[in-house]
C-alpha positions as a printed NumPy array, in Angstrom:
array([[ -67.83 ,  134.453, -105.611],
       [ -64.98 ,  136.624, -104.348],
       [ -61.844,  137.419, -106.35 ],
       [ -59.658,  134.925, -104.477],
       [ -62.09 ,  132.075, -105.159],
       [ -62.207,  133.009, -108.845],
       [ -58.404,  133.04 , -109.015],
       [ -58.18 ,  129.661, -107.271],
       [ -60.724,  128.163, -109.683],
       [ -58.814,  129.57 , -112.662],
       [ -55.453,  128.29 , -111.391],
       [ -56.892,  124.832, -110.652],
       [ -58.183,  124.693, -114.222],
       [ -54.855,  125.84 , -115.652],
       [ -52.889,  123.443, -113.435],
       [ -55.015,  120.503, -114.556],
       [ -54.903,  121.53 , -118.193],
       [ -51.156,  122.125, -118.241],
       [ -50.172,  118.928, -116.465],
       [ -47.938,  116.911, -118.813],
       [ -48.906,  113.26 , -119.071],
       [ -46.32 ,  110.482, -119.173],
       [ -47.328,  109.524, -122.669],
       [ -47.666,  113.06 , -123.943],
       [ -44.422,  115.086, -123.95 ],
       [ -46.18 ,  117.484, -126.314],
       [ -48.332,  118.425, -123.33 ],
       [ -45.523,  120.74 , -122.296],
       [ -46.46 ,  122.977, -125.198],
       [ -49.512,  123.848, -123.108],
       [ -47.407,  124.999, -120.148],
       [ -47.091,  128.497, -121.586],
       [ -50.57 ,  128.866, -123.063],
       [ -53.953,  129.674, -121.578],
       [ -57.261,  128.943, -123.307],
       [ -57.248,  132.365, -124.932],
       [ -53.88 ,  131.717, -126.514],
       [ -52.069,  134.224, -124.332],
       [ -48.884,  133.072, -122.684],
       [ -49.813,  132.224, -119.107],
       [ -46.143,  131.753, -118.211],
       [ -45.513,  135.421, -118.981],
       [ -48.031,  136.443, -116.31 ],
       [ -47.697,  133.907, -113.494],
       [ -44.964,  131.542, -112.333],
       [ -45.562,  127.933, -113.358],
       [ -44.174,  124.905, -111.546],
       [ -44.522,  121.516, -113.208],
       [ -45.242,  118.675, -110.77 ],
       [ -45.165,  115.347, -112.556],
       [ -44.506,  111.671, -112.037],
       [ -42.044,  111.586, -114.913],
       [ -38.373,  111.823, -113.887],
       [ -36.971,  112.884, -117.247],
       [ -34.16 ,  115.447, -117.498],
       [ -34.945,  116.245, -121.142],
       [ -38.595,  116.901, -120.296],
       [ -37.553,  119.026, -117.309],
       [ -35.386,  121.166, -119.582],
       [ -38.209,  121.414, -122.126],
       [ -40.603,  122.543, -119.377],
       [ -38.259,  125.308, -118.272],
       [ -37.685,  126.362, -121.881],
       [ -41.481,  126.517, -122.307],
       [ -41.692,  128.955, -119.403],
       [ -41.965,  126.844, -116.256],
       [ -40.018,  128.112, -113.265],
       [ -39.388,  124.632, -111.882],
       [ -39.907,  120.934, -112.638],
       [ -40.587,  118.719, -109.635],
       [ -41.018,  114.95 , -109.623],
       [ -43.727,  113.403, -107.456],
       [ -42.287,  111.153, -104.78 ],
       [ -39.014,  113.112, -104.745],
       [ -40.394,  116.211, -103.058],
       [ -41.977,  117.061,  -99.747],
       [ -44.139,  119.957,  -98.64 ],
       [ -41.152,  122.106,  -97.68 ],
       [ -39.518,  121.732, -101.086],
       [ -42.767,  122.52 , -102.898],
       [ -43.323,  125.581, -100.687],
       [ -39.748,  126.805, -101.285],
       [ -40.076,  126.208, -105.021],
       [ -43.266,  128.279, -105.048],
       [ -41.686,  131.157, -103.103],
       [ -38.597,  131.223, -105.333],
       [ -40.7  ,  130.982, -108.488],
       [ -42.744,  133.984, -107.376],
       [ -39.591,  135.992, -106.617],
       [ -38.012,  135.077, -109.98 ],
       [ -41.205,  136.007, -111.841],
       [ -41.379,  139.385, -110.077],
       [ -37.732,  140.095, -110.927],
       [ -38.312,  138.988, -114.522],
       [ -41.26 ,  141.394, -114.8  ],
       [ -39.219,  144.274, -113.307],
       [ -36.403,  143.65 , -115.765],
       [ -38.849,  143.53 , -118.668],
       [ -40.324,  146.857, -117.532],
       [ -36.878,  148.464, -117.212],
       [ -35.933,  147.206, -120.659],
       [ -39.045,  148.642, -122.294],
       [ -39.655,  151.909, -120.393],
       [ -37.758,  155.179, -120.104],
       [ -36.063,  155.439, -116.693],
       [ -36.917,  159.137, -116.254],
       [ -40.456,  159.366, -117.558],
       [ -41.67 ,  155.791, -117.173],
       [ -43.089,  155.996, -120.685],
       [ -42.81 ,  152.989, -123.   ],
       [ -39.828,  153.185, -125.335],
       [ -40.325,  152.503, -129.014],
       [ -38.88 ,  149.205, -130.15 ],
       [ -35.856,  149.474, -132.417],
       [ -36.484,  148.589, -136.049],
       [ -35.262,  145.157, -137.008]])
């Protein structure tokens, strides 16, 4: 199995596992977590595609780390494609900003965190 196939299998599993059900708003807690307990949303952009048109749940999804919240029946292929492209761009920018915030600009070495 090549690397792309492995990634597709992993993402299919994560997409199925993270899909919030209508009767389970707590399912959004899973949006940012992989099986190992690491935060998946910190590594890859997540877009929630659901049948539930609920503004509060949409906000909760974004707060949990999703890049977008789309409602089935209200989107077409072009909107999904655009959402994916923008989510990828936002995630890349987010990762660059996190790197800049935690690494020295001259040496590229990690900076110690300030004591709290």
